[in-house]
PLY file of the C-alpha trace (Angstrom):
ply
format ascii 1.0
element vertex 208
property float x
property float y
property float z
element edge 207
property int vertex1
property int vertex2
end_header
6.45 -31.13 46.24
6.30 -29.41 42.85
5.08 -25.85 42.33
3.79 -24.87 38.90
3.10 -21.47 37.34
1.06 -21.57 34.12
1.43 -18.40 32.04
-1.10 -18.01 29.25
-1.50 -15.27 26.65
-4.97 -13.93 25.90
-6.66 -14.65 22.56
-7.22 -12.58 19.42
-9.08 -9.33 19.87
-11.41 -7.10 17.96
-8.92 -5.08 15.90
-6.38 -7.91 15.56
-3.85 -7.92 18.38
-1.96 -10.47 16.33
-0.68 -7.67 14.09
-1.52 -4.41 15.88
0.04 -2.74 18.90
-2.78 -2.79 21.41
-1.18 -2.32 24.79
-3.12 -0.02 27.12
-6.11 0.16 24.75
-8.94 -1.92 26.20
-10.01 -3.82 23.06
-12.44 -6.70 23.50
-11.73 -10.39 22.95
-12.99 -11.42 19.49
-15.02 -14.58 18.77
-11.85 -15.97 17.17
-10.05 -15.27 20.44
-12.66 -17.14 22.45
-12.19 -20.13 20.15
-8.41 -19.92 20.64
-8.79 -19.94 24.41
-11.18 -22.90 24.33
-8.70 -24.84 22.18
-5.77 -23.94 24.44
-7.73 -24.78 27.57
-7.93 -28.42 26.45
-4.21 -28.61 27.32
-5.13 -27.74 30.91
-7.98 -30.23 31.31
-8.08 -31.65 34.82
-5.79 -28.98 36.29
-6.83 -27.28 39.50
-5.36 -23.92 40.46
-4.95 -22.39 43.91
-4.96 -18.85 42.52
-5.83 -17.21 39.21
-4.47 -13.80 38.18
-5.20 -11.61 35.18
-4.88 -8.06 33.87
-7.60 -5.41 34.35
-7.96 -5.24 30.56
-11.10 -6.88 29.18
-9.38 -9.17 26.69
-7.36 -10.82 29.44
-10.25 -11.03 31.91
-12.57 -12.59 29.32
-9.86 -15.03 28.20
-9.49 -16.16 31.81
-13.23 -16.69 32.16
-13.34 -18.76 28.97
-10.43 -20.95 30.08
-11.89 -21.69 33.52
-15.31 -22.45 32.03
-13.76 -24.72 29.40
-11.96 -26.88 31.95
-14.95 -26.84 34.32
-12.80 -25.48 37.10
-14.40 -25.20 40.54
-15.45 -21.67 41.45
-12.40 -19.50 42.14
-11.84 -15.76 42.35
-10.19 -14.20 39.30
-7.83 -11.60 40.73
-7.11 -8.57 38.55
-3.65 -7.09 39.05
-3.21 -3.47 37.99
0.51 -3.96 37.50
-0.15 -6.70 34.93
-1.49 -4.28 32.28
0.30 -4.49 28.94
2.74 -1.71 28.05
1.37 1.63 26.87
2.48 2.10 23.25
1.35 5.73 23.36
0.96 7.29 19.90
1.59 3.90 18.32
-1.47 2.24 19.89
-3.41 0.37 17.20
-0.66 0.63 14.58
1.08 -2.28 12.89
4.89 -2.35 12.89
4.84 -1.53 9.17
2.73 1.55 9.93
5.15 2.58 12.68
8.07 2.29 10.26
6.26 4.39 7.64
4.61 7.02 9.85
7.29 7.55 12.50
10.65 6.44 11.05
12.71 8.55 13.46
11.21 7.01 16.59
11.21 3.57 14.99
14.97 3.88 14.54
15.29 4.97 18.18
13.18 2.00 19.32
15.54 -0.33 17.50
18.63 1.43 18.80
17.73 2.20 22.43
16.17 -1.07 23.51
14.93 -1.04 27.12
15.63 2.68 27.44
13.20 3.62 24.67
10.05 5.45 25.70
7.12 5.05 23.33
5.94 8.47 22.07
3.43 9.72 24.67
3.62 6.22 26.14
5.63 4.13 28.57
9.36 3.63 29.05
10.14 -0.01 28.25
12.31 -0.57 31.33
9.66 1.05 33.56
7.06 -1.36 32.20
9.21 -4.38 33.11
9.84 -2.94 36.57
6.09 -2.34 37.05
5.18 -5.92 36.17
7.95 -7.44 38.26
7.09 -5.32 41.29
3.49 -6.55 41.00
4.67 -10.18 40.82
6.02 -10.11 44.40
2.82 -9.43 46.36
0.70 -11.60 44.04
2.26 -14.70 42.47
5.30 -14.99 44.72
3.34 -14.23 47.89
0.72 -16.82 47.05
3.34 -19.53 46.51
4.96 -18.51 49.81
1.57 -18.93 51.48
1.28 -22.52 50.26
-0.17 -22.42 46.75
1.19 -25.14 44.47
-0.47 -24.26 41.15
-1.15 -20.75 39.85
-2.62 -19.60 36.53
-1.94 -16.15 35.06
-3.75 -15.19 31.85
-2.13 -11.96 30.71
-0.29 -10.26 27.83
2.87 -11.26 25.94
5.07 -8.55 27.40
3.74 -9.25 30.89
4.45 -12.98 30.55
8.06 -12.25 29.58
8.54 -9.89 32.52
7.04 -12.35 35.02
9.07 -15.26 33.64
12.30 -13.25 33.78
11.73 -12.46 37.46
10.78 -16.02 38.43
13.74 -17.50 36.52
16.19 -14.88 37.76
17.05 -13.75 34.24
17.08 -10.51 32.31
14.64 -10.13 29.43
17.60 -10.36 27.04
18.36 -13.85 28.39
14.86 -15.11 27.61
15.80 -16.53 24.24
13.09 -18.30 22.23
10.29 -16.96 24.41
7.87 -15.82 21.72
4.21 -16.53 22.33
1.36 -16.58 19.84
-2.12 -15.61 20.97
-3.51 -18.27 23.31
-0.12 -19.91 23.87
0.95 -21.39 27.21
4.26 -21.47 29.08
4.79 -23.50 32.26
7.38 -22.82 34.97
8.10 -25.37 37.69
10.24 -25.81 40.77
10.79 -28.72 43.16
10.48 -27.68 46.78
10.14 -24.16 48.14
13.92 -23.73 48.06
14.17 -25.00 44.50
14.94 -22.99 41.38
12.27 -22.16 38.83
12.79 -23.67 35.38
10.91 -23.63 32.09
8.99 -26.89 32.16
7.96 -27.08 28.52
8.28 -25.53 25.12
5.48 -23.05 24.35
2.17 -24.85 23.92
0.64 -23.16 20.90
-3.04 -22.95 20.05
-3.96 -26.00 17.89
0 1
1 2
2 3
3 4
4 5
5 6
6 7
7 8
8 9
9 10
10 11
11 12
12 13
13 14
14 15
15 16
16 17
17 18
18 19
19 20
20 21
21 22
22 23
23 24
24 25
25 26
26 27
27 28
28 29
29 30
30 31
31 32
32 33
33 34
34 35
35 36
36 37
37 38
38 39
39 40
40 41
41 42
42 43
43 44
44 45
45 46
46 47
47 48
48 49
49 50
50 51
51 52
52 53
53 54
54 55
55 56
56 57
57 58
58 59
59 60
60 61
61 62
62 63
63 64
64 65
65 66
66 67
67 68
68 69
69 70
70 71
71 72
72 73
73 74
74 75
75 76
76 77
77 78
78 79
79 80
80 81
81 82
82 83
83 84
84 85
85 86
86 87
87 88
88 89
89 90
90 91
91 92
92 93
93 94
94 95
95 96
96 97
97 98
98 99
99 100
100 101
101 102
102 103
103 104
104 105
105 106
106 107
107 108
108 109
109 110
110 111
111 112
112 113
113 114
114 115
115 116
116 117
117 118
118 119
119 120
120 121
121 122
122 123
123 124
124 125
125 126
126 127
127 128
128 129
129 130
130 131
131 132
132 133
133 134
134 135
135 136
136 137
137 138
138 139
139 140
140 141
141 142
142 143
143 144
144 145
145 146
146 147
147 148
148 149
149 150
150 151
151 152
152 153
153 154
154 155
155 156
156 157
157 158
158 159
159 160
160 161
161 162
162 163
163 164
164 165
165 166
166 167
167 168
168 169
169 170
170 171
171 172
172 173
173 174
174 175
175 176
176 177
177 178
178 179
179 180
180 181
181 182
182 183
183 184
184 185
185 186
186 187
187 188
188 189
189 190
190 191
191 192
192 193
193 194
194 195
195 196
196 197
197 198
198 199
199 200
200 201
201 202
202 203
203 204
204 205
205 206
206 207
């Protein structure tokens, strides 16, 4: 028996998530993002999932709906998980990294220096974000596999995907080398048998 967890990043948003720091801001999925999700969904054609999880943010929820419609998946509840929200960038929400460097050089230097212990100005502590996501993974993804699910889809945010993958693989975020994800990209984790170890099953599947 093989269990599979498909982790998928939402598509481009109004306001360009590809270059701007939209974490807690609830920006909508853009038409370009819908097209990205339709293209990515072709890689999942024929798949059937026992559970589908997403973030409460609209861009992730809409991306999930587009994917399921594109693969003509049988009706299934889309479960929103509060803990799967993207990190709160605080005062930096909506800025590009170049704008952060120019407008807030002192905190940018701290971000680079402090790593997981950096707290975004008026935002979230990076290590607390990872802990939040990983705590939410237990009663959702892990619990559903324990209850017998064999295939689960989670359409969420880049930072959330990394935190989930680190927990499932038993790694720290620093050990997740080469785990960048473009908008609409897919990562698959698999294990053989309930006592097996989770592994990365494929290189990132990028939007065509």
